[in-house]
Steps between C-alpha positions, in 0.01 A plus 500: 500500500651176639841531654763305298584296812151355506525382131792263582388142505610380838186331646485127483138378509358141502171466315299168518149579377344716237811720450708197360568475135176385328299609801196720470685803631857430374501834322577664840845344465577670161837657521623269778809286475389139511754308713348155454281253677532482875305339785438554867398271786132487565179371331343703224130541580200642320257700721125467489492811286764366255810690606831330555699494828763291669434301820835520673398259782547208255870391476686299236270611224582762242317782322633580161541845372733743320755742610506847339703808566300821481538872571311704757217625266436140404478409869248782554287374215505144640433628850192688390370182324577263793408716792259775403331441169215270611609244244570263792242521777728442798798670342873430545776670684868520398722259689826310454529128423784251460521367141703237322591480132313210322759275348448302171452187703183651653598367847434721796757558776437739779879522574598822689832513298310560175210726609473868427227745589255694292202732556151345445144580584353302792131466534342700777336240718635578845500827683840675485667582824612855542787426748568861567152539644473822297285512178712786360820286548384185323734360238450646152718274280412662166591856630818356659608340177443835328708687763786241484516523127506881502754503775738273309431676164419184323826329585331207677533131445193283523639308803605819688144629468351172616743496798412856601119439483530168687672694776240784481221246539671315778538181298882489544 
């Protein structure tokens, strides 16, 4: 049985490929709260095998996507798809990204004053450094999210969770 604290929708996730509304795998987002169209800085790319990813080395270009708020079981389902299912040959890992709400004008502005953060799945294309030097101590963001939600008994805001995980991953 899933703890009630894990059923609370407190996880903001940015989706930019097949999980978007109208995408081939959009049913994975069933039950999410759609927050609107958002974008991030970086060039949307298509791999040689057809999967989408963002090239963050390119600046002043935007990748369009959607922001959703989900609960932990939804995150687990998406994590299985993105990182373990074999649907995507290289797989993706959970990470955090700055996002901006897309205004009606359609203009992009990468202004720090209007950015927020969301979880997203970043393509595995570079080795991941285990800064502790200890395999057992490597970051486990999915497990850490679960622990945080349980500890706070579901009384967590989306931004508090993002801030905690940014600190946990050394991004802050």
